[in-house]
Rosetta silent file (secondary structure, phi, psi, omega in degrees, C-alpha in Angstrom):
SEQUENCE: MLHRTLGTTGPRVSALGLGCMGMSALYGDADRAESIATIHAALDAGITLLDTGDFYAMGHNELLIGEALRTAPGHAREQALTSVKFGALRGPDGAWLGYDGRPAAVKTFAAYSLQRLGTDHIDVYRLARVDPAVPIEETVGAVAELVQAGYVRHIGLSEAGAETVRRAAAVAPIADLQIEYSLLSRDIEQQILPTCRELGIGITAYGVLSRGLISGHYSRDRQLAANDFRSMSPRFQGENLQHNLDLVDALRKVADERGASVAQIAIAWVLSRGADIVPLIGARSRNRLAEALGALEVTLSEADIAAIEEAVPPGAAAGSRYPESQMAYLDSER
SCORE:     score description
SCORE:     0.000 S_00000001
   1 L     0.000  127.674  175.732   -7.578   35.970  -41.948 S_00000001
   2 L   -63.985  148.309  174.694   -5.421   34.884  -44.865 S_00000001
   3 E  -126.604  149.538 -178.884   -5.277   31.173  -45.542 S_00000001
   4 E  -131.977  168.007  177.830   -2.578   29.102  -47.162 S_00000001
   5 E  -116.074  132.840  176.793   -2.158   25.514  -48.260 S_00000001
   6 L   -78.119   85.681 -179.399    0.593   23.246  -46.945 S_00000001
   7 L    72.783 -175.800 -178.283    1.770   22.093  -50.346 S_00000001
   8 L   -78.682  -15.853 -177.774   -0.426   20.619  -53.049 S_00000001
   9 L  -112.877   -6.793 -174.048   -1.575   17.725  -50.844 S_00000001
  10 L   -88.759  175.237 -179.385   -1.812   19.387  -47.436 S_00000001
  11 L   -77.943  160.615  170.152   -4.681   21.066  -45.608 S_00000001
  12 E   -76.279  133.824 -176.737   -5.615   24.732  -45.779 S_00000001
  13 E  -132.458  168.977  174.371   -4.267   26.461  -42.708 S_00000001
  14 E   -67.273  158.166 -177.941   -4.131   29.938  -41.202 S_00000001
  15 L   -62.133  -27.382  174.524   -1.405   32.262  -42.451 S_00000001
  16 L  -119.988  145.565  171.649    0.331   31.838  -39.083 S_00000001
  17 E  -111.019  162.570  178.801    0.624   28.702  -36.984 S_00000001
  18 E  -107.660  115.519  174.403    1.171   28.509  -33.232 S_00000001
  19 E   -86.409  118.493 -170.102    4.282   26.667  -32.061 S_00000001
  20 L   -97.772    0.793 -174.533    3.479   25.430  -28.571 S_00000001
  21 H   -53.046  -46.602 -175.511    6.855   24.006  -27.514 S_00000001
  22 H   -64.470  -13.397  177.588    7.792   26.931  -25.275 S_00000001
  23 H   -76.213   -9.660 -177.987    4.653   26.412  -23.232 S_00000001
  24 L  -131.138  -28.833 -168.814    6.195   23.229  -21.828 S_00000001
  25 L  -155.150  158.091  164.604    9.918   23.039  -22.418 S_00000001
  26 L    76.265  -11.172  178.762   13.267   24.535  -23.378 S_00000001
  27 E  -125.420   34.368 -179.053   12.570   28.214  -22.667 S_00000001
  28 L    82.827 -174.684 -176.616   12.385   28.224  -18.897 S_00000001
  29 L   -67.934  147.030  179.563    9.298   27.943  -16.752 S_00000001
  30 L  -127.015  157.481  179.714    5.896   28.617  -18.311 S_00000001
  31 L   -94.641  113.052 -175.394    2.486   29.540  -16.915 S_00000001
  32 H   -61.083  -45.955 -178.277    0.035   26.721  -17.664 S_00000001
  33 H   -63.213  -41.903  178.776   -3.097   28.846  -17.335 S_00000001
  34 H   -68.273  -34.126  177.747   -1.655   31.588  -19.547 S_00000001
  35 H   -62.429  -46.891 -179.968   -0.514   28.977  -22.075 S_00000001
  36 H   -65.655  -40.711  177.647   -4.023   27.549  -22.397 S_00000001
  37 H   -62.335  -35.353  178.925   -5.497   31.053  -22.572 S_00000001
  38 H   -68.775  -40.961  176.160   -3.022   31.859  -25.359 S_00000001
  39 H   -61.837  -44.444  178.253   -4.037   28.776  -27.343 S_00000001
  40 H   -60.664  -43.269  179.811   -7.690   29.758  -26.918 S_00000001
  41 H   -64.639  -37.440  178.122   -6.916   33.319  -28.037 S_00000001
  42 H   -64.385  -45.746  178.151   -5.039   32.001  -31.078 S_00000001
  43 H   -61.842  -41.200 -179.733   -7.962   29.799  -32.086 S_00000001
  44 H   -64.809  -31.278  179.715  -10.366   32.696  -31.549 S_00000001
  45 L   -79.743   -6.643  178.772   -8.185   34.885  -33.799 S_00000001
  46 L   105.174   -0.915  174.388   -8.411   32.338  -36.601 S_00000001
  47 L   -69.742  130.281 -177.547   -5.133   30.483  -36.142 S_00000001
  48 L  -111.618  -26.693 -173.293   -5.820   26.849  -36.954 S_00000001
  49 E   -92.084  117.916  176.821   -2.411   25.122  -36.943 S_00000001
  50 E  -112.063  119.816 -175.266   -1.107   24.014  -33.525 S_00000001
  51 E  -106.867  136.992  179.803    2.387   22.538  -33.600 S_00000001
  52 E  -149.471 -177.896  173.879    3.879   20.259  -30.968 S_00000001
  53 E  -142.883  142.713 -177.449    6.191   17.285  -30.442 S_00000001
  54 L   -66.548  -14.000 -177.571    5.544   14.165  -28.408 S_00000001
  55 L  -101.757    2.841  176.515    8.902   14.704  -26.671 S_00000001
  56 L   -70.849  105.922 -174.918    8.266   18.290  -25.565 S_00000001
  57 L    55.825   37.931  174.811    8.596   17.839  -21.798 S_00000001
  58 L    51.464   52.954  175.119    7.955   14.132  -22.373 S_00000001
  59 L    96.563  -13.928 -177.955    4.322   14.457  -23.431 S_00000001
  60 H   -57.454  -41.875 -175.394    3.433   17.494  -21.326 S_00000001
  61 H   -66.530  -39.127  176.668    2.906   19.696  -24.379 S_00000001
  62 H   -65.123  -40.761  177.365    0.495   17.276  -26.037 S_00000001
  63 H   -62.624  -39.199  178.375   -1.474   17.005  -22.788 S_00000001
  64 H   -62.598  -47.384  178.938   -1.569   20.796  -22.601 S_00000001
  65 H   -64.190  -40.053  177.524   -2.904   21.097  -26.149 S_00000001
  66 H   -58.332  -43.100  178.445   -5.406   18.328  -25.459 S_00000001
  67 H   -65.576  -42.367  179.670   -6.717   20.261  -22.461 S_00000001
  68 H   -62.160  -39.514  179.445   -6.862   23.500  -24.438 S_00000001
  69 H   -69.732  -39.270  179.604   -8.845   21.818  -27.209 S_00000001
  70 H   -63.193  -32.589 -175.179  -11.260   20.163  -24.779 S_00000001
  71 L   -99.446    2.632  178.032  -12.013   23.504  -23.149 S_00000001
  72 L   -83.354  156.488  174.519  -12.175   25.572  -26.357 S_00000001
  73 L   -56.870  149.655 -174.816  -15.496   26.508  -27.994 S_00000001
  74 H   -55.211  -43.284 -176.377  -16.782   23.796  -30.312 S_00000001
  75 H   -66.122  -36.564  178.997  -16.289   25.742  -33.552 S_00000001
  76 H   -69.107  -40.900  179.546  -12.663   26.552  -32.661 S_00000001
  77 H   -62.366  -38.926 -178.692  -11.958   22.954  -31.703 S_00000001
  78 H   -69.500  -29.493 -179.112  -13.343   21.714  -35.009 S_00000001
  79 H   -84.746  -17.042 -175.360  -11.137   24.076  -37.024 S_00000001
  80 L   -67.498  139.802  176.921   -7.937   23.252  -35.122 S_00000001
  81 E  -119.950  130.197  179.951   -5.274   21.225  -36.927 S_00000001
  82 E   -98.603  133.378  174.541   -2.583   19.360  -34.997 S_00000001
  83 E  -118.056  118.188 -173.125    0.975   19.054  -36.265 S_00000001
  84 E  -122.930  130.245  171.664    3.007   16.529  -34.268 S_00000001
  85 E   -97.852  143.734 -179.332    6.697   15.644  -34.415 S_00000001
  86 E  -135.671  171.299  170.260    7.800   12.237  -33.195 S_00000001
  87 L   105.881  -18.210 -179.949   10.900   10.115  -32.907 S_00000001
  88 E   -74.655  134.170 -178.974   13.103   11.956  -30.394 S_00000001
  89 E  -101.285  129.890 -177.464   14.336    9.690  -27.603 S_00000001
  90 E  -126.368  147.059  173.734   14.622   11.165  -24.098 S_00000001
  91 L   -91.427  167.837  179.046   15.915    9.830  -20.799 S_00000001
  92 L   -57.619  -26.300  179.297   14.196   10.281  -17.411 S_00000001
  93 L   -88.708    5.229 -179.830   16.631   13.121  -16.733 S_00000001
  94 L    89.482   -0.866 -178.364   15.650   14.844  -19.982 S_00000001
  95 L   -62.590  147.782  176.932   18.801   13.782  -21.830 S_00000001
  96 E   -88.964  126.648 -172.579   18.628   13.519  -25.624 S_00000001
  97 E  -116.398   11.233 -179.718   19.292    9.936  -26.724 S_00000001
  98 E   111.064 -162.529 -176.430   18.898   10.109  -30.491 S_00000001
  99 E  -136.609  149.374 -175.905   16.003    9.469  -32.879 S_00000001
 100 L  -129.972  110.379 -179.979   13.980    6.414  -33.838 S_00000001
 101 L  -110.538   18.107  179.081   12.303    6.179  -37.237 S_00000001
 102 L   -66.024  142.753 -178.290   11.592    2.431  -37.289 S_00000001
 103 H   -52.288  -43.244 -179.759    8.072    1.585  -38.544 S_00000001
 104 H   -65.099  -37.629  178.708    7.057   -0.156  -35.301 S_00000001
 105 H   -67.125  -39.915  178.788    8.271    2.825  -33.288 S_00000001
 106 H   -54.827  -46.717 -176.898    6.372    5.233  -35.563 S_00000001
 107 H   -71.999  -32.460  176.247    3.087    3.481  -34.810 S_00000001
 108 H   -66.764  -47.285  178.062    3.858    3.262  -31.104 S_00000001
 109 H   -56.259  -43.654 -177.832    4.631    6.989  -30.909 S_00000001
 110 H   -63.078  -40.211 -179.047    1.369    7.744  -32.730 S_00000001
 111 H   -60.052  -43.158  179.884   -0.691    5.637  -30.336 S_00000001
 112 H   -69.699  -38.383  179.434    0.585    7.589  -27.339 S_00000001
 113 H   -63.659  -43.088  179.103    0.130   10.962  -29.069 S_00000001
 114 H   -59.459  -40.085  179.974   -3.485   10.220  -29.930 S_00000001
 115 H   -66.463  -45.427 -177.436   -4.143    9.343  -26.298 S_00000001
 116 H   -67.808  -38.471 -179.390   -2.462   12.474  -24.928 S_00000001
 117 H   -75.991  -20.069 -179.068   -4.135   14.792  -27.425 S_00000001
 118 L    70.223   36.670 -178.314   -7.517   13.185  -26.821 S_00000001
 119 L  -132.015  165.600  179.568   -8.268   12.917  -30.532 S_00000001
 120 L   -97.758   -0.973  177.209   -8.854   10.152  -33.040 S_00000001
 121 L  -156.759  158.704  173.894   -6.419   11.525  -35.627 S_00000001
 122 E  -112.085  133.202 -173.809   -3.355   13.726  -36.096 S_00000001
 123 E   -75.081  -44.371  175.913   -3.561   16.201  -38.966 S_00000001
 124 E  -133.791  123.987 -175.291    0.146   16.366  -39.885 S_00000001
 125 E  -121.145  131.654 -172.468    2.589   13.774  -38.519 S_00000001
 126 E  -148.010  143.023  171.983    6.337   14.070  -38.989 S_00000001
 127 E   -69.388  127.324 -173.905    9.640   12.569  -37.863 S_00000001
 128 L   -63.401  -41.218  176.248   11.385   15.274  -35.820 S_00000001
 129 L  -142.600  143.347  179.941   14.831   14.465  -37.228 S_00000001
 130 L   -62.481  129.036  177.854   15.817   11.984  -39.904 S_00000001
 131 L   -82.960  111.536 -176.939   17.010    8.732  -38.328 S_00000001
 132 L   -65.663  -15.396 -178.811   20.310    7.916  -40.092 S_00000001
 133 L   -91.200   -6.477 -177.581   19.896    4.236  -39.199 S_00000001
 134 L  -128.830  123.478  177.826   16.503    3.858  -40.912 S_00000001
 135 L   -54.592  136.237 -178.856   15.827    4.634  -44.598 S_00000001
 136 H   -58.624  -28.329  178.758   13.400    7.540  -44.854 S_00000001
 137 H   -60.865  -37.062 -179.754   11.321    5.373  -47.180 S_00000001
 138 H   -70.947  -42.074  179.917   10.559    2.997  -44.320 S_00000001
 139 H   -64.776  -48.434  179.892    9.605    5.753  -41.905 S_00000001
 140 H   -64.884  -35.682  177.512    7.376    7.546  -44.406 S_00000001
 141 H   -61.766  -37.445  178.507    5.868    4.235  -45.438 S_00000001
 142 H   -67.300  -40.555  177.745    4.816    3.603  -41.837 S_00000001
 143 H   -66.144  -36.655  177.877    3.187    7.032  -41.603 S_00000001
 144 H   -61.505  -35.728  176.523    1.437    6.313  -44.913 S_00000001
 145 H   -66.965  -34.974  175.290   -0.043    3.197  -43.336 S_00000001
 146 H   -66.212  -34.351  175.918   -1.330    5.366  -40.479 S_00000001
 147 H   -64.483  -46.324  179.455   -2.933    7.606  -43.103 S_00000001
 148 H   -60.377  -34.513 -178.796   -4.630    4.611  -44.706 S_00000001
 149 H   -82.068   -7.554  177.539   -5.915    3.533  -41.291 S_00000001
 150 L    90.349    3.517 -178.458   -7.330    7.007  -40.589 S_00000001
 151 L   -84.079  -21.225  179.936   -5.051    7.871  -37.669 S_00000001
 152 E  -131.936  141.969  179.076   -3.107   10.517  -39.628 S_00000001
 153 E   -94.059  -40.722 -175.133   -4.401   12.908  -42.286 S_00000001
 154 E  -141.140  150.840 -179.725   -1.170   14.202  -43.853 S_00000001
 155 E  -100.448  130.889  175.597    2.530   13.301  -43.864 S_00000001
 156 E  -120.778  171.885  174.555    5.118   15.920  -43.006 S_00000001
 157 E  -127.770  166.546  176.968    8.894   16.068  -42.701 S_00000001
 158 E  -145.420  129.821  176.561   11.181   18.028  -40.388 S_00000001
 159 L    50.761   39.268  178.499   14.741   19.303  -40.908 S_00000001
 160 L   -97.262  144.015  176.758   15.207   17.043  -43.936 S_00000001
 161 L   -77.448  171.265 -174.371   17.682   17.822  -46.714 S_00000001
 162 H   -59.289  -44.275 -178.034   16.729   18.169  -50.375 S_00000001
 163 H   -67.103  -38.930  177.354   17.659   14.602  -51.346 S_00000001
 164 H   -64.264  -39.143  177.178   15.771   13.154  -48.374 S_00000001
 165 H   -59.957  -43.779  178.965   12.724   15.203  -49.336 S_00000001
 166 H   -62.350  -44.182 -179.295   12.849   13.719  -52.852 S_00000001
 167 H   -64.430  -40.589  179.662   13.138   10.174  -51.535 S_00000001
 168 H   -65.410  -43.225 -177.654   10.264   10.683  -49.116 S_00000001
 169 H   -66.801  -21.528  177.389    8.023   12.210  -51.775 S_00000001
 170 L   -75.214  -15.535 -178.793    8.611    9.185  -53.998 S_00000001
 171 L   -91.918  -44.269 -175.859    6.957    6.990  -51.356 S_00000001
 172 L  -159.121  159.240  178.076    3.857    9.017  -50.491 S_00000001
 173 L   -60.699  132.592  178.898    2.472   12.558  -50.823 S_00000001
 174 L  -108.994  125.195 -177.311    4.265   14.961  -48.464 S_00000001
 175 L   -75.357  -46.808 -175.858    2.255   17.926  -47.194 S_00000001
 176 E  -161.003  164.189  172.638    5.062   20.059  -45.852 S_00000001
 177 E  -114.716  123.294  173.981    8.573   20.318  -44.500 S_00000001
 178 E   -91.802  127.208 -174.526    8.992   21.944  -41.110 S_00000001
 179 E  -159.152  153.864  179.892   12.330   23.709  -40.932 S_00000001
 180 E   -70.520  131.967  178.939   13.962   26.769  -39.403 S_00000001
 181 L  -153.689  121.472 -179.550   13.627   29.843  -41.612 S_00000001
 182 E  -161.417  179.377  175.243   14.115   33.453  -40.608 S_00000001
 183 L   -58.413  -28.705 -179.911   16.161   36.522  -41.401 S_00000001
 184 L   -92.634  -10.246 -177.008   19.008   34.878  -39.473 S_00000001
 185 E  -135.859   91.216 -173.162   18.566   31.385  -40.979 S_00000001
 186 L  -116.822   12.490 -175.000   18.196   31.452  -44.761 S_00000001
 187 H   -59.951  -26.666 -177.270   20.143   28.376  -45.869 S_00000001
 188 H   -64.894  -17.005 -177.282   17.017   26.621  -47.169 S_00000001
 189 H   -67.347  -20.161 -175.162   16.867   29.118  -50.036 S_00000001
 190 L   -75.691  -54.049 -176.874   19.767   27.391  -51.773 S_00000001
 191 L  -128.564  -39.904 -171.610   18.464   23.844  -52.367 S_00000001
 192 H   -67.712  -48.764 -179.325   15.744   22.834  -49.936 S_00000001
 193 H   -63.321  -45.810  176.845   13.153   25.496  -50.743 S_00000001
 194 H   -60.284  -37.142  178.966   13.499   25.106  -54.547 S_00000001
 195 H   -65.223  -45.368  179.260   13.177   21.323  -54.180 S_00000001
 196 H   -61.102  -41.567  179.867   10.022   21.631  -52.069 S_00000001
 197 H   -67.364  -37.064  176.483    8.504   24.050  -54.568 S_00000001
 198 H   -61.212  -37.529 -175.382    9.339   21.743  -57.457 S_00000001
 199 H   -93.599   -0.203  179.949    7.558   18.890  -55.661 S_00000001
 200 L    72.930   32.962 -179.460    4.599   20.951  -54.420 S_00000001
 201 L  -105.378  128.400  179.827    5.586   20.630  -50.747 S_00000001
 202 E   -76.339  169.717  177.439    4.809   23.486  -48.375 S_00000001
 203 E  -119.883  126.399  167.296    7.108   24.932  -45.727 S_00000001
 204 E  -102.344  111.267 -173.236    6.211   25.334  -42.064 S_00000001
 205 E   -92.507  116.832  173.896    8.835   27.793  -40.854 S_00000001
 206 E  -102.283  168.740  179.645    9.832   27.594  -37.203 S_00000001
 207 L    66.605   29.119 -175.437   12.256   29.904  -35.418 S_00000001
 208 L   -66.222  -21.542  173.837   10.983   32.931  -37.363 S_00000001
 209 L  -108.121   16.659  177.961   12.106   35.145  -34.466 S_00000001
 210 L    50.295   50.662  177.551   15.224   33.043  -33.891 S_00000001
 211 L    58.460   36.689  178.057   14.058   31.934  -30.448 S_00000001
 212 L    91.127   -9.627 -176.318   13.358   35.497  -29.413 S_00000001
 213 L   -62.616  -39.997  179.628   16.714   36.841  -30.586 S_00000001
 214 L  -109.487   31.699  177.100   15.117   39.058  -33.251 S_00000001
 215 L   -81.885  -18.773 -174.487   11.870   39.653  -31.379 S_00000001
 216 L    87.693   -0.408 -177.636   12.987   43.110  -30.290 S_00000001
 217 L  -112.564   -0.908 -175.687   12.487   42.113  -26.661 S_00000001
 218 L   -90.815  121.510 -178.123   15.816   40.418  -25.923 S_00000001
 219 L   -91.294  154.020 -176.599   18.155   42.561  -23.813 S_00000001
 220 L   -67.409  -26.199 -177.131   21.941   42.434  -23.964 S_00000001
 221 L  -105.794   17.514 -176.971   22.317   41.722  -20.249 S_00000001
 222 L   -65.496  136.970  176.670   19.547   39.126  -19.923 S_00000001
 223 L  -103.248  125.849 -176.393   20.330   36.184  -17.645 S_00000001
 224 L   -96.184  144.520  176.608   18.919   32.851  -18.808 S_00000001
 225 L   -69.712  156.198 -178.773   17.690   30.052  -16.572 S_00000001
 226 L   -62.532  -28.018 -179.217   19.596   26.770  -16.631 S_00000001
 227 L   -92.541   17.823  177.016   16.578   25.031  -18.200 S_00000001
 228 E   -99.236  121.235 -179.006   16.459   27.522  -21.072 S_00000001
 229 H   -50.947  -35.927 -174.367   17.774   26.072  -24.352 S_00000001
 230 H   -65.730  -17.716  177.806   19.239   29.446  -25.280 S_00000001
 231 H   -67.410  -15.791  178.005   21.784   29.205  -22.464 S_00000001
 232 L  -115.016   -2.352 -177.038   23.564   26.638  -24.652 S_00000001
 233 L   -78.835  127.951 -176.957   22.712   28.089  -28.071 S_00000001
 234 H   -56.210  -32.291 -176.883   25.762   29.492  -29.899 S_00000001
 235 H   -73.075  -11.642 -178.808   23.873   32.544  -31.151 S_00000001
 236 H  -107.312   15.066 -175.273   23.174   33.647  -27.579 S_00000001
 237 L  -108.856  132.211  167.648   26.766   33.437  -26.337 S_00000001
 238 H    44.324 -124.013 -176.914   29.254   36.245  -25.707 S_00000001
 239 H   -65.341  -32.034  176.983   30.411   38.101  -28.796 S_00000001
 240 H   -58.311  -46.805 -179.108   27.951   36.192  -30.965 S_00000001
 241 H   -60.864  -46.370 -177.906   25.062   37.603  -28.954 S_00000001
 242 H   -62.520  -41.349  177.384   26.376   41.157  -29.123 S_00000001
 243 H   -61.790  -46.270 -177.147   26.877   40.897  -32.904 S_00000001
 244 H   -67.087  -34.826  177.451   23.400   39.469  -33.425 S_00000001
 245 H   -73.547  -23.727  170.876   21.779   42.147  -31.278 S_00000001
 246 H   -63.044  -39.256  176.702   23.585   44.758  -33.373 S_00000001
 247 H   -63.124  -39.844  178.746   21.650   43.307  -36.317 S_00000001
 248 H   -63.857  -39.502  178.069   18.444   43.659  -34.312 S_00000001
 249 H   -60.504  -40.951  177.800   19.255   47.315  -33.628 S_00000001
 250 H   -66.256  -38.941  179.015   19.587   47.891  -37.372 S_00000001
 251 H   -67.778  -33.123  179.674   16.315   46.048  -37.968 S_00000001
 252 H   -62.717  -36.126  178.127   14.621   48.179  -35.304 S_00000001
 253 H   -62.154  -41.713  178.206   15.374   51.313  -37.298 S_00000001
 254 H   -64.348  -44.225 -178.746   13.572   49.807  -40.294 S_00000001
 255 H   -63.062  -44.574 -178.970   10.643   48.754  -38.110 S_00000001
 256 H   -60.328  -40.147 -179.492   10.346   52.178  -36.462 S_00000001
 257 H   -65.720  -22.909 -177.998   10.233   53.903  -39.862 S_00000001
 258 L  -106.192    7.975  175.986    7.325   51.666  -40.866 S_00000001
 259 L    67.225   31.014 -179.736    5.380   51.958  -37.630 S_00000001
 260 L  -127.851  165.421  175.113    5.776   48.277  -36.737 S_00000001
 261 L   -83.984  164.982  178.007    7.577   46.323  -34.047 S_00000001
 262 H   -59.527  -45.149 -179.696   10.761   44.389  -34.742 S_00000001
 263 H   -60.292  -42.557 -178.933    8.909   41.101  -34.314 S_00000001
 264 H   -63.844  -40.008  178.134    6.196   42.152  -36.752 S_00000001
 265 H   -65.648  -42.016 -179.033    8.748   43.116  -39.390 S_00000001
 266 H   -65.295  -40.829  178.913   10.626   39.817  -38.957 S_00000001
 267 H   -69.879  -42.766 -179.662    7.422   37.768  -39.237 S_00000001
 268 H   -61.437  -35.193  177.549    6.141   39.851  -42.156 S_00000001
 269 H   -61.790  -45.144  178.174    9.420   39.211  -43.994 S_00000001
 270 H   -62.650  -42.632  178.018    8.900   35.435  -43.702 S_00000001
 271 H   -59.103  -33.849 -177.285    5.283   35.837  -44.842 S_00000001
 272 L   -73.711  -11.290 -175.054    6.525   37.761  -47.886 S_00000001
 273 L   -76.189  -11.209  177.240    8.704   34.875  -49.023 S_00000001
 274 L   151.168  150.086 -178.906    5.770   32.988  -50.568 S_00000001
 275 L   -71.412   -9.818  178.963    2.235   31.739  -50.042 S_00000001
 276 L   -92.624    8.309 -179.614    3.613   28.227  -49.556 S_00000001
 277 E  -115.557  123.640  179.047    5.401   29.257  -46.335 S_00000001
 278 E  -113.709  110.555  178.655    3.520   29.270  -43.011 S_00000001
 279 E   -72.739  136.876  170.856    5.444   30.878  -40.117 S_00000001
 280 E   -93.977  128.199  176.149    5.059   29.311  -36.683 S_00000001
 281 E  -102.714  134.941 -174.836    4.947   31.884  -33.914 S_00000001
 282 L   -98.004   37.407 -177.819    6.151   30.717  -30.519 S_00000001
 283 L   -62.196  133.085  176.777    4.018   33.060  -28.409 S_00000001
 284 L  -108.579   -2.354  179.965    3.645   31.928  -24.794 S_00000001
 285 L  -140.287  160.489 -179.608    1.368   34.781  -23.736 S_00000001
 286 H   -66.489  -31.086  178.255   -1.625   36.614  -25.145 S_00000001
 287 H   -64.921  -46.360  179.373    0.389   39.839  -25.354 S_00000001
 288 H   -67.281  -35.033  176.487    3.060   38.266  -27.539 S_00000001
 289 H   -61.629  -47.141 -178.889    0.358   36.566  -29.612 S_00000001
 290 H   -60.289  -40.824  178.048   -1.372   39.887  -30.254 S_00000001
 291 H   -62.682  -45.352 -179.302    1.909   41.439  -31.364 S_00000001
 292 H   -62.521  -41.258  179.026    2.626   38.569  -33.747 S_00000001
 293 H   -60.687  -27.798  177.756   -0.860   38.756  -35.255 S_00000001
 294 H   -62.620  -20.444  178.423   -0.122   42.381  -36.061 S_00000001
 295 H   -63.614  -25.275  179.515    2.368   41.160  -38.654 S_00000001
 296 H   -67.899  -18.671  179.474   -0.602   40.182  -40.821 S_00000001
 297 H   -93.209   -2.608 -178.800   -1.391   43.886  -41.165 S_00000001
 298 L   -94.256  116.849  176.217    2.130   44.742  -42.355 S_00000001
 299 L  -105.597  121.573 -176.444    2.476   44.902  -46.128 S_00000001
 300 L   -97.983  127.948  173.887    6.063   45.065  -47.312 S_00000001
 301 L   -83.617  172.036  176.367    7.025   46.804  -50.531 S_00000001
 302 H   -61.027  -35.944  178.256   10.107   45.860  -52.538 S_00000001
 303 H   -67.185  -37.858  177.164   11.835   48.858  -50.983 S_00000001
 304 H   -62.535  -46.371 -179.198   10.870   47.645  -47.503 S_00000001
 305 H   -62.530  -40.563  178.352   12.266   44.183  -48.186 S_00000001
 306 H   -62.123  -40.384  179.794   15.480   45.680  -49.543 S_00000001
 307 H   -67.413  -39.343  178.140   15.853   47.776  -46.379 S_00000001
 308 H   -62.498  -45.082 -176.281   15.212   44.756  -44.148 S_00000001
 309 H   -77.360  -17.493  171.279   17.779   42.658  -45.976 S_00000001
 310 H   -75.693  -36.024  178.095   20.304   45.481  -45.871 S_00000001
 311 H   -70.016  -39.770  179.986   19.865   45.598  -42.093 S_00000001
 312 L  -129.492   84.332 -178.219   20.154   41.814  -41.784 S_00000001
 313 L   -68.231  157.388  175.718   21.969   40.436  -44.854 S_00000001
 314 L   -56.071  135.070  178.137   21.927   36.706  -45.668 S_00000001
 315 L    77.560   11.657 -175.167   24.500   34.865  -43.594 S_00000001
 316 L   -78.960  -19.618 -175.506   24.964   37.763  -41.179 S_00000001
 317 L   -64.407  143.377  175.067   24.187   35.792  -38.010 S_00000001
 318 L   -99.633  126.720  179.507   27.059   34.883  -35.708 S_00000001
 319 L    96.785  149.195  177.915   27.005   31.317  -34.415 S_00000001
 320 L   -76.180  162.762 -174.649   25.277   28.155  -35.573 S_00000001
 321 L   -80.022  -14.285  174.380   21.580   27.693  -34.863 S_00000001
 322 L  -136.367  158.106  171.685   22.131   24.648  -32.609 S_00000001
 323 L   -59.163  154.372 -176.134   24.994   23.451  -30.395 S_00000001
 324 H   -54.998  -37.138 -178.444   27.498   21.289  -32.248 S_00000001
 325 H   -63.089  -26.304 -179.266   26.227   18.116  -30.557 S_00000001
 326 H   -95.247  -20.821 -179.406   22.781   18.655  -32.090 S_00000001
 327 H   -61.403  -29.685 -179.212   23.914   19.823  -35.517 S_00000001
 328 L   -62.622  -23.110 -178.709   24.860   16.224  -36.355 S_00000001
 329 L   -86.587   -4.766 -174.921   21.162   15.283  -36.283 S_00000001
 330 L   -91.032   99.367  177.251   20.168   17.890  -38.882 S_00000001
 331 H   -59.036  -29.677 -179.376   19.833   16.161  -42.227 S_00000001
 332 H   -66.750  -17.446 -177.972   19.168   19.618  -43.668 S_00000001
 333 H   -99.106   -1.579 -175.898   22.746   20.624  -42.809 S_00000001
 334 L   -85.821    0.000    0.000   24.481   17.659  -44.437 S_00000001
C-alpha cells in the first residue's frame, strides 16, 4: 500500500482515506452492520485515515467509528488515524445553524468527540467551516493548545481560502486542508493548492466521486430519498444532472478502453495530481470499497490524463457544488 504524508508536519497516512459521513447522514439510510464491516475491511486493506465530523447525525458517526475501532483487531486499531471536523451547529430537527470557532467551543467540541470515539486523542482536528465571526488565529490557537495538552496530534483546516490558510499557518503548523477536489471540482488549482504547496500543507480531497455523480453507478432516473443531501444539490437537478451524466458517459469510454471502472479512473486521476493529495473515498459497503481500492492499481500515463481531461474538461460541471444557502459558508469560495 502506498503511503503519503499530510504536509510537512502531518502524519504518514494510506494513499486513500475513508470518509465515513455517508454511514450516518446525508445520503439516505445506511446499514450499521455493513458500515462497521466496511471500516474493518478498510483497515484490513491498509487504509489508516478515518474521516468524520462531530455533527454527522449529531455524534452518531463518531460513535459508529468508536465501535468499529473497539471491535477491530489490535494491530488495525493501533494504525488507525482519526480526522475530525468540528464547529457545525445543528438543531434538534437537524437544521443547520451556522458554525462556532470560539476557543471555548473548540475545547468543548473536542471533549465530546474524545468521549464518543473512545480515545484519548484525535489525530487531525479541524474546523468544518471558517467561522466569519471569529478570527482563524483564535480558533487555530485553541486547537494548538489541545495539541500541547496531548488531546490532538495535528491541526487541520477545512474549506479555507488561500489567505485564511496563510493566516492559520502563521499561528501553528497545519498538517492539511480538507477540501472538495475532483474532476468536476478543480477550483483549488488556481490559488489554494499552490498556497498549500508553498507552505508544505497537504490536501485531503473529499468528494472525489462528486457524491456518487461520477461513480459510474448513478442512473439518470434515480429517485432520491428526502433525507439524501443530493436531492437539494444543484448538480443533481434537472438539466444539470443530465449534462453532468453526459460527462460521465464520456468518462466511461475512457475507463472502458483502459479496463477500469469509472470510479477507479476518477479516483486515479485525483491520485495522479500529487503525492501531497490524499483522496477520501466515501464507500458505505465492502463492494464499493473494493472497487475504490482498485484505483491504486491504475497507473495513468500522460496520454490517459489528457483523454480523461478531454472527457471532463475543467469547469465542465453544471451547477454549484452546494446549494446557495450553504455556499456562503465556504471560505474557499470567497
